[in-house]
C-alpha positions in Angstrom: -43.0 28.1 -4.1 -43.6 26.0 -0.8 -47.3 24.8 -0.6 -49.2 26.9 1.6 -52.3 24.9 3.7 -55.5 26.4 2.6 -57.7 27.9 5.3 -61.0 26.2 5.8 -62.3 29.5 5.6 -60.6 32.8 4.5 -62.4 36.2 4.2 -61.6 39.0 1.7 -60.3 41.2 4.5 -58.3 38.8 6.0 -56.9 37.8 2.1 -56.7 41.5 2.0 -54.4 41.7 5.0 -51.9 39.2 3.7 -48.5 40.6 2.5 -47.5 40.6 -1.0 -44.5 38.4 -1.9 -41.9 40.1 -3.7 -42.6 41.5 -7.2 -46.5 40.4 -7.1 -49.6 42.9 -6.9 -51.4 40.7 -5.1 -51.7 38.5 -1.8 -51.4 34.7 -1.6 -53.9 32.7 0.3 -52.7 29.4 -0.7 -50.7 27.5 -3.4 -50.7 23.8 -3.4 -51.3 21.1 -5.9 -51.2 23.4 -9.0 -53.5 25.7 -7.7 -53.0 29.2 -6.4 -55.4 31.4 -4.9 -54.8 35.2 -4.7 -56.5 38.7 -3.3 -56.0 41.1 -6.0 -57.3 44.9 -5.8 -55.8 47.4 -7.9 -55.4 50.8 -7.0 -55.9 53.3 -9.5 -54.6 51.5 -12.3 -54.1 47.9 -13.3 -50.6 47.6 -14.3 -50.5 43.5 -14.2 -49.0 42.0 -17.6 -50.0 38.1 -19.4 -49.1 35.3 -16.9 -47.9 31.9 -17.7 -51.1 30.1 -16.5 -54.9 30.4 -16.8 -56.8 32.6 -14.1 -60.5 32.9 -13.1 -61.4 36.1 -11.3 -64.4 36.1 -8.9 -65.2 39.8 -8.0 -66.0 40.2 -4.5 -66.6 44.0 -4.7 -66.6 46.9 -7.2 -67.4 47.5 -10.5 -65.9 48.5 -14.1 -64.6 47.0 -17.0 -63.2 43.8 -17.7 -60.8 43.8 -21.1 -59.5 40.5 -22.8 -58.5 39.5 -26.2 -60.2 42.7 -27.8 -63.3 42.2 -25.7 -64.7 44.6 -22.8 -67.0 43.6 -20.4 -68.6 45.2 -17.5 -68.4 43.3 -14.1 -70.2 43.5 -10.7 -69.9 41.1 -7.2 -70.2 38.1 -8.1 -68.9 37.6 -11.4 -66.7 35.3 -12.6 -64.3 36.3 -15.8 -61.2 34.1 -17.4 -58.4 34.6 -19.2 -55.9 32.1 -21.1 -52.3 31.9 -20.1 -50.5 34.3 -21.9 -53.8 36.2 -22.7 -53.4 40.1 -22.1 -56.3 41.3 -20.1 -56.7 44.0 -17.3 -59.2 45.8 -15.4 -60.3 49.6 -16.7 -62.5 52.0 -14.9 -62.9 50.4 -11.8 -64.0 51.6 -8.7 -62.2 52.5 -5.5 -63.4 49.3 -3.8 -62.7 47.1 -6.3 -61.4 43.5 -5.3 -61.3 40.1 -6.7 -60.4 36.7 -6.1 -57.7 35.4 -8.4 -57.4 31.8 -9.2 -54.2 29.9 -11.2 -54.5 26.5 -11.7 -52.3 23.8 -13.9 -48.8 23.5 -15.1 -47.0 26.9 -16.3 -47.1 27.3 -20.2 
């Protein structure tokens, strides 16, 4: 994927308005030098599958539960959640206003 230059400032609304790349469930804010920033806001059910890089979620809005490696935790705005590469994880019982930043980094494993 060609690098996308990061903006100095990007709001959640601007990121949510970006198109989804083919086959993806999240919009791409930028991808450069091994760091990828996405906006993810599933509706109804979180159908994502494990990814090939480590990732961090920073919850923008909404509440719910996050399941990872057999552990389930509640989440809300401002919380930071982690998933290792290839690790099963998903959001459950989330409110309709749920949205999160997703940060992928490092080489694909």
